[in-house]
C-alpha positions as CSV (number, residue, x, y, z in Angstrom):
1,M,-1.5,320.6,64.0
2,E,0.7,323.1,65.2
3,P,3.8,324.2,62.8
4,T,6.9,324.1,64.8
5,E,10.1,325.8,63.1
6,L,12.1,322.8,61.5
7,I,11.9,319.6,60.2
8,W,14.7,317.0,59.3
9,M,14.3,316.2,55.6
10,N,17.7,313.8,53.3
11,G,20.0,315.0,56.5
12,D,19.0,319.1,56.3
13,F,17.2,321.1,58.8
14,V,14.4,323.0,56.7
15,A,12.6,325.2,57.9
16,W,8.6,323.4,58.1
17,E,6.5,325.4,55.4
18,D,9.2,324.6,53.2
19,A,9.7,320.2,54.0
20,K,8.0,319.0,50.5
21,V,7.4,316.8,47.7
22,H,6.8,316.5,44.3
23,V,3.2,315.7,43.5
24,L,4.6,312.3,41.5
25,S,6.1,311.1,44.6
26,H,5.7,307.5,44.3
27,G,4.8,306.5,47.7
28,L,2.3,309.1,47.7
29,H,0.7,307.0,44.7
30,Y,1.5,303.6,45.5
31,G,1.8,303.6,49.4
32,T,5.3,302.8,49.2
33,G,7.0,304.1,52.3
34,V,7.2,303.5,55.8
35,F,7.3,305.7,59.5
36,E,7.6,305.5,63.1
37,G,4.9,307.4,66.1
38,V,7.5,308.3,68.7
39,R,6.7,310.3,72.0
40,C,9.0,312.5,73.9
41,Y,7.9,313.5,77.3
42,E,8.7,316.0,79.8
43,T,10.8,314.8,82.6
44,D,12.7,316.6,85.6
45,R,15.9,315.9,83.3
46,G,13.7,318.0,81.0
47,P,12.6,316.4,77.6
48,A,13.2,312.2,77.1
49,I,12.3,310.8,73.8
50,F,10.7,306.9,74.4
51,R,12.5,304.3,73.5
52,N,13.9,305.9,70.7
53,A,16.6,303.5,69.9
54,D,13.6,300.5,69.9
55,H,11.2,302.7,66.7
56,V,14.8,303.5,65.4
57,E,15.2,299.5,64.6
58,R,12.0,298.5,64.3
59,L,11.8,301.1,61.0
60,L,14.6,300.1,59.7
61,R,13.5,296.4,59.8
62,S,9.9,297.6,57.9
63,A,12.3,299.4,55.0
64,E,14.3,296.2,55.0
65,L,10.8,294.5,54.7
66,Y,10.2,296.9,51.9
67,Y,13.4,296.0,49.8
68,M,14.1,300.3,50.4
69,P,18.2,301.0,51.4
70,V,18.1,304.1,54.1
71,P,21.0,306.3,53.4
72,Y,21.7,307.2,56.9
73,S,22.2,304.9,59.9
74,A,20.4,303.5,63.1
75,E,22.7,306.4,65.3
76,Q,22.6,309.2,63.0
77,L,18.3,308.9,62.8
78,R,18.7,308.3,66.4
79,A,20.7,311.6,67.0
80,A,18.6,313.7,64.7
81,T,15.8,313.2,66.6
82,V,17.2,314.6,69.3
83,E,19.0,317.7,67.8
84,L,15.6,318.4,65.7
85,I,13.8,318.9,69.3
86,A,16.3,320.3,71.0
87,R,15.7,322.8,68.7
88,N,12.5,323.3,67.9
89,G,12.6,324.2,71.9
90,L,9.8,321.2,73.1
91,A,9.1,319.6,76.2
92,S,7.5,317.2,74.6
93,C,6.3,315.8,71.3
94,Y,5.0,313.0,69.1
95,I,8.0,312.7,66.7
96,R,7.4,311.1,63.3
97,P,10.0,309.6,60.7
98,L,9.2,308.9,57.6
99,I,11.0,307.0,55.1
100,Y,9.1,306.8,51.7
101,R,10.1,306.2,47.5
102,G,10.4,309.3,46.5
103,Y,10.1,311.1,43.2
104,G,12.0,309.7,39.8
105,Q,10.3,306.6,39.1
106,M,6.7,305.7,38.2
107,G,4.8,301.8,37.7
108,L,5.1,298.9,40.4
109,N,8.3,298.1,40.3
110,P,10.1,300.9,43.0
111,L,13.3,300.2,43.1
112,E,14.9,302.8,40.7
113,A,13.1,305.4,42.9
114,P,15.1,307.3,45.3
115,V,14.8,306.6,49.5
116,D,13.5,309.8,51.1
117,V,13.8,310.0,55.2
118,V,11.9,312.3,56.5
119,I,11.3,313.2,60.3
120,A,9.0,315.7,62.1
121,C,7.8,316.8,65.3
122,W,5.0,319.0,66.8
123,E,2.7,318.8,70.2
124,W,-0.4,316.3,69.9
125,A,-2.2,315.1,72.7
126,S,-3.0,311.5,73.5
127,Y,-4.6,310.4,69.5
128,L,-8.2,309.5,71.2
129,G,-7.9,312.1,73.9
130,E,-7.9,312.6,77.8
131,A,-11.4,311.9,78.5
132,G,-11.1,308.4,76.5
133,K,-7.8,307.9,78.4
134,R,-9.3,309.1,81.7
135,D,-13.1,307.5,81.5
136,G,-12.5,304.9,78.4
137,V,-13.9,305.0,74.6
138,R,-16.5,303.3,73.2
139,A,-15.5,300.9,70.5
140,K,-17.1,298.6,68.0
141,V,-16.0,295.4,66.5
142,S,-15.2,296.3,63.0
143,S,-16.5,294.6,59.5
144,W,-13.3,294.8,57.5
145,R,-10.4,292.8,58.7
146,R,-6.8,293.0,59.8
147,I,-4.9,292.7,56.6
148,S,-3.2,288.9,56.5
149,A,0.3,288.2,56.5
150,A,-1.1,286.1,53.4
151,S,-0.9,289.1,52.0
152,M,1.5,291.9,53.4
153,I,3.1,291.9,55.8
154,P,1.1,293.2,59.2
155,H,4.6,293.6,60.9
156,A,6.1,296.2,59.2
157,K,4.4,300.1,59.6
158,A,4.0,300.5,55.9
159,S,1.8,303.4,55.0
160,G,-0.4,301.8,52.7
161,Q,-1.0,299.4,54.3
162,Y,-2.7,302.2,57.4
163,L,-5.9,302.2,54.0
164,N,-7.0,299.1,56.8
165,S,-6.7,300.5,59.6
166,V,-8.8,304.2,58.1
167,L,-11.7,302.5,56.7
168,A,-12.0,300.9,60.2
169,K,-12.3,303.7,61.7
170,I,-14.7,305.4,58.9
171,E,-16.8,303.1,60.0
172,S,-16.6,303.1,63.5
173,V,-16.9,307.1,63.6
174,K,-20.0,307.5,61.1
175,A,-21.8,304.7,64.1
176,G,-21.2,306.4,66.7
177,Y,-17.9,304.9,68.3
178,E,-14.3,306.5,69.4
179,E,-12.8,303.6,67.6
180,A,-12.9,300.1,66.0
181,I,-11.6,296.5,66.7
182,L,-10.3,294.7,64.2
183,L,-10.6,290.9,64.3
184,D,-7.9,288.8,61.9
185,D,-8.6,286.9,59.4
186,G,-9.1,284.1,61.4
187,G,-12.0,286.1,63.3
188,N,-9.9,286.3,66.3
189,V,-9.3,289.7,68.2
190,C,-6.4,291.7,66.1
191,E,-5.6,295.2,67.0
192,G,-7.6,298.7,67.6
193,T,-6.3,301.1,64.1
194,G,-3.8,302.3,65.7
195,E,-3.7,300.6,68.8
196,N,-2.7,296.9,70.2
197,V,-5.4,295.2,72.5
198,Y,-5.3,293.5,75.8
199,V,-8.4,291.7,77.5
200,V,-8.5,290.9,81.1
201,R,-9.2,287.9,82.3
202,D,-9.4,285.7,85.9
203,G,-7.1,289.0,87.0
204,E,-4.4,287.7,84.1
205,I,-3.9,289.8,81.0
206,V,-4.9,288.4,77.9
207,T,-3.3,290.0,74.2
208,P,-2.9,288.0,71.0
209,G,0.3,287.0,69.8
210,H,2.0,287.3,66.1
211,Q,0.5,284.9,64.9
212,N,-3.1,287.6,65.1
213,S,-1.7,289.6,62.8
214,I,-0.9,292.5,64.6
215,L,2.1,295.0,64.6
216,D,4.7,294.5,67.7
217,G,4.0,297.6,69.8
218,I,6.2,299.4,71.4
219,T,4.2,300.3,74.0
220,R,2.9,296.9,74.3
221,R,6.7,295.5,74.7
222,S,7.0,298.0,77.5
223,I,3.6,297.0,79.1
224,I,4.0,293.4,78.5
225,Q,7.1,293.9,80.7
226,I,6.2,296.5,82.9
227,A,3.3,294.4,84.1
228,S,5.7,291.3,84.2
229,D,7.3,293.2,86.8
230,L,4.2,294.5,88.8
231,G,3.8,290.6,89.3
232,Y,0.6,290.3,86.7
233,G,0.1,287.3,84.8
234,V,0.5,287.4,80.5
235,C,-0.8,285.3,78.2
236,E,0.0,286.4,74.6
237,R,-3.0,284.1,72.3
238,D,-5.8,283.3,70.1
239,I,-8.9,285.9,72.2
240,A,-12.0,285.0,70.5
241,R,-14.3,287.6,69.6
242,S,-16.7,286.4,72.8
243,E,-13.9,287.4,75.6
244,L,-14.3,291.0,74.5
245,Y,-17.5,290.9,76.1
246,L,-17.0,288.5,79.0
247,A,-13.9,290.5,80.2
248,E,-13.3,292.5,82.9
249,E,-11.4,294.9,82.0
250,V,-10.3,295.3,78.2
251,F,-7.5,297.9,77.2
252,L,-5.6,299.7,74.3
253,S,-2.3,300.8,73.9
254,G,0.5,302.6,71.6
255,T,2.5,305.6,71.3
256,A,-0.2,307.8,70.3
257,A,-2.6,307.1,71.8
258,E,-0.7,305.4,75.1
259,I,-2.8,303.5,77.0
260,V,-6.5,303.9,76.8
261,P,-9.3,302.2,78.8
262,V,-12.8,300.4,76.4
263,R,-15.5,301.0,78.1
264,E,-18.1,299.3,76.2
265,I,-18.2,297.3,72.9
266,D,-20.5,296.5,70.5
267,D,-22.8,298.3,73.1
268,H,-22.1,295.5,75.9
269,P,-20.2,297.4,78.4
270,V,-17.0,296.4,79.6
271,G,-17.2,295.0,83.2
272,S,-18.6,297.5,85.7
273,G,-18.4,299.5,81.8
274,K,-16.1,302.0,83.9
275,P,-11.9,301.8,83.5
276,G,-10.4,298.9,85.6
277,E,-8.2,298.4,88.8
278,I,-5.1,297.0,86.3
279,T,-6.0,299.0,84.0
280,R,-5.5,301.9,86.1
281,V,-2.5,300.6,87.7
282,L,-0.4,300.3,84.4
283,Q,-1.7,303.5,83.6
284,S,0.4,304.8,86.5
285,A,2.8,303.0,85.9
286,F,3.9,303.3,82.3
287,D,3.4,306.9,82.3
288,D,6.3,307.3,85.0
289,A,8.3,305.6,83.2
290,A,7.9,307.6,79.7
291,H,8.1,311.0,82.7
292,G,11.4,309.2,84.3
293,R,10.2,309.2,87.2
294,S,10.9,305.7,87.7
295,E,14.6,304.6,87.9
296,R,13.8,301.2,86.9
297,Y,13.1,301.8,83.5
298,R,15.6,305.3,83.0
299,E,17.4,303.2,80.1
300,W,14.6,304.0,77.7
301,L,14.6,307.5,77.5
302,D,16.7,309.3,75.4
303,D,17.4,312.9,77.0
304,V,17.2,315.9,74.6
305,R,19.7,319.1,75.9
306,P,19.9,321.9,74.0
307,A,23.6,321.6,74.1
308,E,22.8,318.8,71.5
309,V,22.4,321.3,68.8
310,E,25.4,322.8,68.3
311,G,25.8,319.7,65.9
312,S,26.1,316.5,66.3
313,V,24.4,316.3,63.5
314,A,24.3,319.3,61.3
315,G,26.9,320.8,60.2
316,A,26.9,325.1,60.0
317,E,25.2,324.5,56.6
318,G,22.4,322.7,58.3
319,T,23.3,319.3,56.1
320,A,23.7,316.1,58.3
321,A,27.1,314.7,59.3
322,E,28.6,311.2,61.0
323,P,26.8,312.2,64.9
324,A,28.7,311.1,67.9
325,A,26.9,307.3,69.3
326,P,24.3,309.1,72.3
327,P,23.0,307.6,75.0
328,R,22.5,303.4,75.5
329,A,18.4,303.0,75.5
330,G,17.4,299.7,76.6
331,T,15.2,297.0,74.9
332,A,13.0,294.9,75.4
């Protein structure tokens, strides 16, 4: 990880090395936190955050589901993210907002623990590697099932819940694969360790629905809209494990991974064993949208301009103030 100069922490811009928490913070012990993964891309108008408003909205909804009152509005968090990137002088980056229960309360009742908010950003390449995006990855179906909606809240992007994905990821890597695919508690296909899953059968794009304990991915929403705009049929339904082996194409999507073909699952080649045509078309269309080359999806981008470091979010001493509303970003 390449450090940047500043991290936004509870309303202040602090030096990367000074962004510290107490070892007895509640979130560190019990996983009481929610987070987002967001990307900023280089465009012809400068850096731009992809679907910033949608990510902030999901972040705040996740916090509400876990009873964490957030002391900042969506507009403040959105504007703080824009300013942080501008202050760090980044052309493109990965962004990690985190809301967590801080220091002051121990035990399983977290309601008296303070709620802390941080936003960090740094340069980070595709999660599964550029070779994975180009050539596809090898995956295995994990022996670990995706967390059930009867036990936790799959629609919340909560810190502690990702131990489920950590176990599946370690299992797949130790077995010699790049990624794992988890089934839901009913045995149907759910998602990767950090990505949504899509299967192409008879030219139709099929993806698990909300009933399968998926995270409602922002990139997933984007792909469904782009695919529909391009005339592809998209169906959300249960997917049997065997359909992974019978598919013409399989691909994954997520903010960190972007769009990644899967060329092999459980040692079965997917289709021809190479990335398929529909996957390639969607990769290209998504790349155009994220980099501002598609006017149709320009509303998904929050531009980052150097002038914005002049102080909409932070005053002269670096303390957060009520910001002016940033440019509107669309939702899907």
